[in-house]
N, C-alpha and C positions, 0 to 999 in steps of 0.2 A: 963376637958374641952379641953385640947390640943389633947387628944386622939380622941374626937368627931370631931374636926376640921380636923385632919389628915385623919380620916375615911371618912369624907364628901368629902375632896379633892380627895381621892382615887376613890370614887364612881363617882364623877363628871368627873375625868380624864378617867375612864373606859367607861362611857357613851359617852364622846366626841370621843373616839377612835372608838366606835361602829358606831356612826353617820358618821364619816369620811369614814370608810370602806363601809358603806351602800351607801353613795353618790358616792364613786368611782366605786362601782359595778354597780349602776344604770346608771351612765354615760357611762360605757363601754358597758352595755347591749343595751342602746338606740342608740349607734353609729353604730352598725353593721346593715347592710342591711338585708332585709328579703328574703326568698326564693320564695315569691309570693307577689302580690299586697295586697291580703287579710291580710297577716301576716307581712306587712312592717311597720317599725316605721315612725313616723312623724318627719321630720327634723325641728329643730328650726332655723329660719332665722339667717344668720350670723355665725352659728356654723360651725367650721371646721370638716369635716367628714374624718376620716382616715380609710382606708380599705386596705386589702391585699388579692387579689383574688387568690394568691398562697396558702394561709393558710385558708381563710374563707370558710365556706360552701357557695356554689353558686348554682344557678339554671341554667338549660341549656339555651343557647342562640339560635343561628341559626335562624330558621324560627319561633321559638316560640314567638319572639318579633317583633312587626311591623317594620316600616322603620329602616334600619340599619341592620348590621350583627354582632352579638356578639358571642364570643366563649362561655362565661358564664357570668351570670349577678347577680347583687344584686338589690333589689327593695327598694325604700323609697317612702314616700308621703310628699307633701308640701302643706300647706294651703295658698291659694292665693285669692285675691279679684280682681274682674274685674277692669282693668285699672292699676294694679300693673306692674311695670317695673322690670324684673328679669334679673340678671346677674350671671353667673356661671363661676368661674375661678378654675383651677386645677393645680396640680403638679404631675409629675410622677418621679419615681426613675429610676436608670439605668436599673433595672430588668423589670420594668413595662413600656410598650410602647403601644401607640395607644388606649388609653382609650376613649371610646365613651359614651356620656351621651345623653339620650333622655327623653323629657317630653311628657306626654300624657294628653289629656283632662280629666277633671273630669267626672266620670262615666265609664271610661275605667276599665275593670275588667280582671281577669285572663283568663276568657273565650273569651274575645274580643280583647285582646292585640295583638294576632298574626296577625290580619287583620287591626289593627288601624294605622292611620297615626299619627306620632308625631307632636306636635305643635311646637317643637323646638328640634334640635339635633346638635351635633358637638363634637369637640375634645377640651375640655376646657384647656388642658395643652398647646395647640398650639395657640388658640384664644378664648377669652371669648365668651360664648354662651349667646345670649340676645334674649328676647322676651317680649311681653306685654300680660298679661293674659286677655283673652276675656270673661271669665266667672269666677264666684266665686265658689270655691270648693276645694277639695283635688285633686291635680295633681300627678299622679304616675310618679316617676322618676326612670329610669333604667340606670345602669352603669356597664361597664365591658370592657375587651379588645375586639377590633373589630376582626372579623374573617379573615381579609385579612393579616394584619401584626402585630396585637396586641399580646402582651405577658403578662402573669400574673405577679403580683408583687404588692408592696405597692404603693398606690396613695392617694392623698387627693383632696378634692374639697370644695368650700364654695359657698353657694347660698345667694346672697344679693338681697334685694328688696327695691325699691323706691315706696312708696305708692302714689297712685293718690291723687292729691290735691282736697279737697272738693270744690264744686262750690259755 
């Protein structure tokens, strides 16, 4: 009987290790931004997103993204409800400077983003970026070093939301 319990404990420990590795891998995979809106992950509100534009695969910036001028970018999406109040705060390292973030209206696509106006944009490491969602849907979020004085490197940001109070 001791042998059976020992064997059972070994099997349970092995399964636990597999679950931990799977969760860690899934978390790392969802944190990275996408190379397009279509292939961008959805950010969970309040989750700290850690990126490194020096090491990550990035999409071209420049005139490929509406308002703002980016060297290179990563894309995410965030689900919002009309009336939500959004705040984005960020941190840069010594290597990373001038990270710009821009939110675009639901329905903005990879084909339309070059000519789309952002609903909010700014430098969250300098000042929190705030706006109120005017429509319900998935809002594309673009982030990367600006093309004037931005430099690649590690940066983080957090998107928090205060939901509209029901009437």
